N, C-alpha and C positions, 0 to 999 in steps of 0.2 A: 586257568592253567591245568594242563593234563601232563602227568608224568607217567611214562611206561617204562619198567625197568626190565630190560632183557626179554621182552614179550615175544618177540619174533622168533626166538630160538625154540619156544614151545609150539608154534603153529604151523600147520602145514601150509604151502603155497596158497591154495584157496583161501584159507582163513587170513592169512597175511594181507592178501590183496582186498579182502572184504574190510579188514580193519584200517588199511590205508584210505580206502574210501570214505570211512566214517571219521576219520581224523584230519584229512587233507585241508579242509576249509575252516579248521579251528584257528583262532587268533594265535594260539601259543601251546605247542605240545613239545615235550622233551622226551626223547625216545634214547635209552642206554643200550648197549651191546658190547659184547666182548670181541666182535669181530663184524666188520662190515658186511660180510658175506651173508649174515642171518638177516639183514635188513631187505625188505621188498624193493626190487628195482624201481617201481613208481615212487617210493617214498624217497630213495636216494635221489632221483631225478629233481625233486622239488625241495629237499632239506638242505639245510647248512650243516656240514659235519665239523665237529670239534673233537680232538683227541686229548685225553688227560694223560699226561706224561710226568713222571717224576723230575723234580728240580732240585736245585741246591737247598731251598728253602721250604720245600714242600712240593705239593703237586701243581702243575701249571696246565693251562689250556694251550694247545697247539692251535696256529692259525687255520682257518679252514682249508687254505689252499695247500697247507703243509701236510694234510691227511692224505696218505696214499689210497687211491681207488683203481680197482682194477679196470 
């Protein structure tokens, strides 16, 4: 398992694409971001998006289809 915490906000578009090519075939990778706009478009095309939202008893995950995408 690979966990990348907000890494795309620190990379230029060329390095983002390179990283996506490196992780695309991994069996399990988690990428966190504060905004979907920071994610490489190639990664967004193959990824399942989840959003952490506040809930009455703590944080909850929003369903993938509930995450707004431009």
